[in-house]
C-alpha positions as CSV (number, residue, x, y, z in Angstrom):
1,M,0.0,0.0,0.0
2,K,2.8,2.4,0.8
3,T,4.0,2.3,-2.8
4,N,0.6,3.2,-4.2
5,I,0.3,6.2,-1.9
6,E,3.8,7.4,-2.9
7,L,3.0,6.8,-6.6
8,S,-0.1,8.9,-6.2
9,K,1.8,11.7,-4.5
10,K,4.4,11.6,-7.4
11,T,1.6,11.6,-9.9
12,I,-0.2,14.5,-8.2
13,T,3.1,16.5,-7.9
14,M,3.8,15.9,-11.6
15,I,0.3,16.9,-12.7
16,S,0.4,20.0,-10.6
17,C,3.8,20.9,-12.1
18,I,2.5,20.4,-15.6
19,A,-0.6,22.5,-14.8
20,A,1.6,25.3,-13.3
21,A,3.8,25.3,-16.4
22,A,0.8,25.5,-18.7
23,V,-0.7,28.4,-16.7
24,F,2.7,30.1,-16.7
25,A,3.1,29.6,-20.5
26,F,-0.4,30.9,-21.1
27,F,0.3,34.1,-19.3
28,L,3.6,34.5,-21.0
29,I,2.5,33.7,-24.6
30,S,-0.9,35.4,-24.5
31,P,0.4,39.0,-24.6
32,L,2.7,38.0,-27.5
33,F,-0.3,36.7,-29.5
34,E,-2.3,39.9,-28.7
35,K,0.7,42.0,-29.9
36,A,0.9,40.0,-33.1
37,R,-2.8,40.5,-33.7
38,A,-2.4,44.3,-33.2
39,L,0.5,44.4,-35.6
40,S,-1.5,42.4,-38.2
41,R,-4.4,44.9,-37.9
42,E,-1.9,47.8,-38.3
43,V,-0.3,46.2,-41.4
44,S,-3.7,45.7,-42.9
45,S,-4.6,49.4,-42.3
46,L,-1.3,50.5,-43.9
47,D,-2.0,48.2,-46.9
48,E,-5.4,49.9,-47.4
49,E,-3.7,53.4,-47.2
50,L,-1.1,52.3,-49.7
51,A,-3.8,51.2,-52.2
52,M,-5.5,54.6,-51.8
53,V,-2.1,56.3,-52.4
54,R,-1.5,54.3,-55.5
55,Q,-4.9,55.2,-56.9
56,A,-4.3,58.8,-56.1
57,I,-1.0,58.7,-58.0
58,V,-2.7,57.1,-61.0
59,N,-5.5,59.7,-60.9
60,A,-3.0,62.5,-60.6
61,G,-1.0,61.2,-63.6
62,K,-4.0,61.8,-65.9
63,S,-3.6,65.5,-65.7
64,G,-1.2,67.3,-68.0
65,K,1.7,69.6,-66.9
66,Q,0.7,73.2,-66.6
67,G,3.8,74.9,-65.2
68,H,6.7,76.4,-67.1
69,L,10.5,76.7,-66.8
70,L,11.6,79.4,-64.3
71,S,14.4,81.9,-64.0
72,R,16.5,82.1,-60.9
73,S,14.4,85.1,-59.7
74,E,11.2,83.0,-59.8
75,V,12.5,80.1,-57.7
76,S,11.0,81.5,-54.5
77,V,7.6,81.4,-56.3
78,A,8.1,77.8,-57.1
79,I,9.1,76.9,-53.5
80,D,6.0,78.8,-52.2
81,E,3.8,76.9,-54.6
82,I,5.2,73.5,-53.5
83,I,4.8,74.4,-49.8
84,N,1.2,75.7,-50.4
85,T,0.3,72.6,-52.3
86,G,1.7,70.5,-49.5
87,T,-0.1,72.4,-46.8
88,R,-3.4,72.0,-48.7
89,H,-2.8,68.2,-48.7
90,K,-2.0,68.0,-45.0
91,I,1.8,67.8,-45.3
92,N,3.8,69.1,-42.4
93,F,7.2,70.5,-43.7
94,L,9.9,69.8,-41.1
95,S,12.7,71.3,-43.2
96,T,13.2,72.8,-46.6
97,S,16.7,73.3,-47.9
98,P,17.6,74.5,-51.5
99,Q,20.8,73.0,-52.8
100,K,23.2,74.1,-55.5
101,I,21.9,74.5,-59.0
102,E,22.9,71.5,-61.2
103,T,23.0,71.0,-65.0
104,K,22.8,67.3,-65.9
105,K,25.1,66.0,-68.7
106,D,22.2,64.9,-70.9
107,S,20.2,68.2,-70.6
108,K,20.7,71.8,-71.4
109,F,18.2,72.8,-68.7
110,P,19.5,73.3,-65.1
111,V,17.6,72.1,-62.0
112,L,17.5,73.4,-58.5
113,P,17.3,70.5,-56.0
114,I,15.2,71.2,-52.9
115,R,15.9,68.8,-50.0
116,M,12.7,68.4,-47.9
117,E,11.8,66.5,-44.8
118,V,8.0,66.1,-44.4
119,R,5.6,64.4,-42.0
120,S,2.3,63.1,-43.2
121,K,0.0,60.1,-43.6
122,Y,0.7,57.8,-46.5
123,N,-2.5,58.8,-48.3
124,D,-1.8,62.6,-47.9
125,L,1.8,62.1,-49.2
126,G,0.6,60.3,-52.3
127,V,-1.9,63.0,-53.1
128,F,0.7,65.7,-52.6
129,L,3.2,63.9,-54.9
130,G,0.5,63.5,-57.5
131,A,-0.4,67.2,-57.2
132,L,3.2,68.3,-57.9
133,E,2.7,67.3,-61.5
134,G,0.0,69.9,-62.1
135,L,1.6,72.9,-60.5
136,A,0.5,76.1,-62.2
137,K,3.7,78.1,-62.0
138,S,6.6,75.6,-62.2
139,I,7.7,72.2,-63.4
140,V,9.1,70.0,-60.7
141,T,10.1,66.3,-60.5
142,V,10.9,64.1,-57.5
143,R,14.5,62.9,-57.7
144,E,14.8,61.0,-54.4
145,F,12.2,59.7,-52.1
146,S,12.7,57.9,-48.7
147,A,9.9,57.2,-46.3
148,G,10.2,55.7,-42.8
149,R,7.8,55.0,-40.1
150,T,8.3,55.7,-36.4
151,P,5.9,53.9,-34.0
152,E,5.6,57.0,-31.9
153,I,3.9,59.0,-34.7
154,L,1.9,56.3,-36.5
155,P,-0.2,56.5,-38.7
156,Q,2.1,59.3,-39.9
157,I,5.5,58.8,-41.6
158,V,8.6,61.0,-42.0
159,T,9.7,61.3,-45.6
160,E,12.8,62.7,-47.1
161,L,12.5,64.1,-50.6
162,I,14.6,65.9,-53.1
163,I,12.4,67.8,-55.5
164,E,14.0,69.4,-58.5
165,I,12.7,72.7,-59.9
166,H,13.4,73.0,-63.6
167,L,14.9,76.2,-64.7
168,K,15.3,78.0,-68.1
169,E,18.3,77.3,-70.3
170,G,21.3,79.4,-69.2
171,E,20.1,79.8,-65.6
172,G,22.6,77.3,-64.2
173,G,25.4,78.2,-61.9
């Protein structure tokens, strides 16, 4: 009889250890699964925004260019037009820095690169970039584009852009 009682105590001890381990694992893993679900919802939301941005870019591409080549004295007008267009599309300009005028080897028309750092939602950024094509007073192109997300400001992103303002022939430096 003594062995049956000891065996039962061992079995009970083993079952309670397994139950304690299962409860511990549940409380340890449960928050991880909830975090994974939250990240999945966030990614789905960002995918939807990206689809809207792509559609906005396609829609913006249907309009023709309206601007014209500028002289050096008109550059401030172009920068104002870019910033006003961005402001209308909920773009927060963190910095705007004109660079040195460049003339590319394969072109006789110089460009003035403007380095910008902006903060916005994906959708607003796409609409703004599409609106740049239809500026009334200037012709601009986006040369570089780098977007990054920071968890602290989601659903907004910080984007670094280099926008080139196209100048008249002979306006290079």
